[in-house]
C-alpha positions as CSV (number, residue, x, y, z in Angstrom):
1,M,74.1,55.5,62.1
2,Q,74.9,57.9,59.8
3,R,75.7,56.7,56.0
4,L,78.0,58.5,53.3
5,F,79.7,58.2,50.4
6,L,81.2,61.3,49.2
7,A,83.2,61.4,46.2
8,S,85.7,63.7,44.8
9,T,83.9,63.2,41.3
10,S,81.2,62.0,39.5
11,T,83.0,61.5,36.1
12,I,87.0,60.3,35.5
13,H,88.8,60.1,32.3
14,G,87.7,57.9,29.6
15,K,84.6,56.6,31.4
16,P,80.8,57.9,31.3
17,Y,78.9,59.5,34.1
18,L,79.2,58.2,37.6
19,T,79.9,54.1,35.8
20,Y,83.5,53.9,37.7
21,I,81.3,53.9,41.2
22,L,77.9,52.6,39.9
23,P,79.1,48.8,41.6
24,E,79.7,50.5,45.0
25,L,76.5,53.0,45.0
26,L,74.5,49.8,44.1
27,Q,75.9,48.3,47.4
28,F,75.8,51.7,49.1
29,F,71.3,52.0,47.9
30,K,70.8,48.7,48.4
31,G,67.1,48.0,49.5
32,I,66.3,51.4,48.4
33,D,64.2,51.9,44.7
34,E,64.1,56.0,45.2
35,I,66.5,58.8,45.8
36,L,66.5,62.4,46.1
37,F,68.4,64.5,43.8
38,I,69.8,67.9,44.6
39,P,70.8,69.5,41.3
40,F,71.4,73.2,42.6
41,A,75.2,73.0,41.4
42,R,74.2,73.2,38.0
43,P,77.6,72.1,36.5
44,S,78.0,74.3,33.2
45,G,75.0,76.2,33.6
46,L,72.8,73.2,33.0
47,T,68.9,73.5,34.1
48,H,67.7,72.0,36.8
49,D,65.5,69.5,34.4
50,E,68.7,68.5,32.2
51,Y,70.8,67.7,35.3
52,T,68.1,65.8,37.0
53,A,67.5,63.9,34.0
54,V,71.6,63.0,33.7
55,A,71.3,61.6,37.1
56,R,68.3,59.6,36.2
57,K,69.7,58.0,33.4
58,A,73.0,56.9,35.0
59,F,70.6,55.5,38.1
60,A,68.4,53.8,36.0
61,S,71.3,51.5,35.1
62,I,71.1,50.2,38.6
63,N,67.0,50.4,39.0
64,I,67.0,53.4,41.3
65,K,64.3,55.9,40.5
66,V,65.9,59.9,40.6
67,K,63.2,62.9,41.6
68,G,64.6,66.3,42.0
69,L,64.5,68.6,44.9
70,H,63.0,71.4,42.5
71,E,60.1,69.2,41.3
72,C,58.8,68.8,45.0
73,K,56.5,71.4,46.5
74,D,57.5,71.4,49.3
75,P,61.3,70.8,49.7
76,I,61.2,70.2,53.6
77,K,58.6,67.4,53.8
78,S,60.6,66.0,50.8
79,I,63.9,66.0,52.4
80,K,62.2,64.3,55.7
81,E,60.7,61.5,53.7
82,A,63.4,60.9,51.2
83,K,65.0,57.5,51.2
84,G,68.3,58.5,50.1
85,F,70.4,61.4,48.7
86,F,72.2,62.4,45.7
87,T,73.7,65.8,45.3
88,G,75.9,66.6,42.3
89,G,78.7,68.5,41.7
90,G,78.9,71.7,40.0
91,N,79.5,75.0,41.7
92,S,79.7,75.0,45.7
93,F,78.6,78.7,46.2
94,V,75.9,78.2,43.8
95,L,74.4,75.0,45.7
96,L,75.4,76.2,49.7
97,N,73.3,79.3,48.3
98,E,70.1,77.3,47.1
99,L,70.0,75.8,50.3
100,Y,70.0,78.5,52.6
101,Q,67.2,80.1,49.9
102,L,65.4,77.3,50.7
103,N,66.1,77.1,54.3
104,V,66.4,73.0,53.7
105,L,69.8,72.8,55.7
106,P,69.2,72.4,59.2
107,V,66.6,69.7,58.0
108,L,69.0,67.8,55.4
109,R,71.4,67.6,58.2
110,E,68.8,66.0,60.7
111,S,68.1,63.3,58.1
112,I,71.8,62.6,57.4
113,L,72.7,62.3,61.3
114,N,69.5,59.9,61.1
115,G,70.8,57.4,58.8
116,T,69.4,58.4,55.6
117,P,71.9,57.3,53.2
118,Y,73.8,60.8,51.6
119,F,75.9,60.5,48.3
120,G,77.9,63.3,47.0
121,T,80.3,64.1,44.4
122,S,82.7,67.2,44.3
123,A,80.1,70.3,44.8
124,G,78.2,67.9,46.9
125,S,80.6,66.2,49.0
126,N,82.0,69.8,50.0
127,I,78.5,70.5,51.3
128,A,79.3,67.4,54.2
129,G,82.1,69.1,56.0
130,P,81.8,72.3,58.3
131,S,82.4,74.9,55.0
132,I,82.6,74.9,51.8
133,R,86.2,76.9,52.4
134,N,88.2,74.4,50.3
135,T,86.0,74.1,47.0
136,N,87.8,74.9,43.9
137,D,85.0,77.3,42.5
138,M,84.5,80.6,41.8
139,P,82.1,82.4,44.0
140,I,79.9,83.4,41.4
141,V,77.1,84.2,44.3
142,Y,77.5,84.7,47.7
143,P,75.4,82.6,50.2
144,P,74.6,83.8,53.8
145,S,77.3,81.7,54.9
146,F,80.0,79.7,54.0
147,D,79.1,76.7,56.5
148,S,77.7,74.0,55.2
149,I,76.3,70.8,56.9
150,G,78.9,69.7,59.0
151,V,78.4,65.8,59.4
152,I,82.2,65.3,59.0
153,P,84.4,67.4,61.1
154,F,87.1,68.2,57.9
155,N,86.5,69.7,54.8
156,I,87.3,68.2,51.3
157,N,89.3,69.5,48.1
158,P,88.2,67.3,45.5
159,H,89.6,67.1,42.0
160,Y,92.8,67.4,44.2
161,L,96.0,67.8,41.6
162,D,99.4,67.6,42.7
163,P,102.3,69.7,41.7
164,D,103.7,69.1,38.2
165,P,107.2,69.1,37.8
166,T,107.2,69.8,34.3
167,S,105.1,72.3,34.3
168,K,106.0,76.0,33.6
169,H,102.9,77.8,35.3
170,M,103.9,80.1,38.2
171,G,100.8,80.0,40.0
172,E,100.2,78.4,43.4
173,T,99.5,75.1,43.5
174,R,96.8,73.3,45.8
175,E,98.8,72.4,48.4
176,T,99.7,76.4,48.7
177,R,96.2,77.2,48.9
178,I,95.3,75.0,51.5
179,N,98.1,75.6,53.4
180,E,97.3,79.5,53.2
181,Y,93.8,78.4,54.1
182,Q,95.2,76.4,57.7
183,F,97.3,79.9,58.2
184,Y,93.9,81.4,59.5
185,N,91.8,78.4,59.7
186,K,92.2,74.9,62.3
187,I,90.2,72.7,60.7
188,S,91.6,70.0,58.7
189,V,91.6,69.6,54.9
190,I,91.5,66.4,53.0
191,G,92.8,66.7,49.3
192,L,90.6,64.0,47.5
193,R,92.2,62.8,44.1
194,E,89.7,61.9,40.9
195,G,88.7,58.3,41.5
196,S,88.7,58.3,45.0
197,W,86.0,58.7,47.7
198,L,85.2,58.8,51.5
199,E,83.0,55.9,53.4
200,V,81.3,57.2,56.2
201,N,79.8,54.4,58.7
202,G,78.6,55.7,62.0
203,T,81.8,57.3,63.3
204,E,84.4,55.7,61.4
205,I,85.3,57.2,57.8
206,M,87.2,55.3,55.6
207,L,89.5,56.4,52.5
208,K,88.2,54.4,49.0
209,G,89.3,54.2,45.6
210,E,92.6,53.2,44.0
211,L,94.4,56.2,44.7
212,N,95.5,57.8,48.0
213,A,95.1,61.0,49.8
214,R,96.6,64.0,50.9
215,W,95.9,64.9,54.9
216,F,96.4,68.4,55.7
217,E,95.9,69.5,59.4
218,T,97.3,72.6,61.2
219,G,100.7,73.0,62.8
220,K,101.9,69.5,61.2
221,K,103.5,67.8,58.1
222,T,101.1,67.3,55.4
223,I,100.8,63.5,55.0
224,E,100.0,61.0,52.3
225,L,97.0,59.0,53.5
226,N,96.7,55.4,52.0
227,T,93.5,54.1,50.4
228,N,91.6,51.5,52.5
229,T,92.7,53.0,55.7
230,K,90.5,54.8,58.5
231,I,90.7,58.7,58.5
232,V,89.1,59.4,61.7
233,S,86.5,58.6,64.0
234,I,84.0,61.3,64.5
């Protein structure tokens, strides 16, 4: 039974890295003493070692050890043997490209489907869907494909922002961009606001956190999803 925790962001305003969801992560990784961290999204140009150190410090507070995938001599073997996963945020194109280069997407997908707990934030959540086409990131590298792990049946737009009625900015809103995507694609999209996350248990996907989310489905009116409700059964 697959288990995923897919957060819009790692950090909310005024709180240190991951602290707003550490109590939930303690339960999510209950009985697990070490997880495998995938640092390839490299936010703000952090090195893999620096990013892993950030994750390691946060998880130390709930007594979980962290090992970086970049530290492993055999990435495929390490993924197969992992007790749990955490993929951090950053640039989704960089992240996906590195996973393709290492040829680990199939084994990561298999491990998740077989029940190894997977936690993602931002870019790490993006790759759980069928593709990364709803990321907010600039395509600073060109992965072999935009197809990602595909363990949930819709795409995620993390850090979702509502239009500001007082703003004089004339550029596209997030909702406009997602509607443009769905003119050419039939995959549904969830606009996940910062501070909210998805919990996947087997075939059920639930919206969690303090904030509601936006649900975009081709040919239908965009709706507001209430938190603590089931979104879909896989």
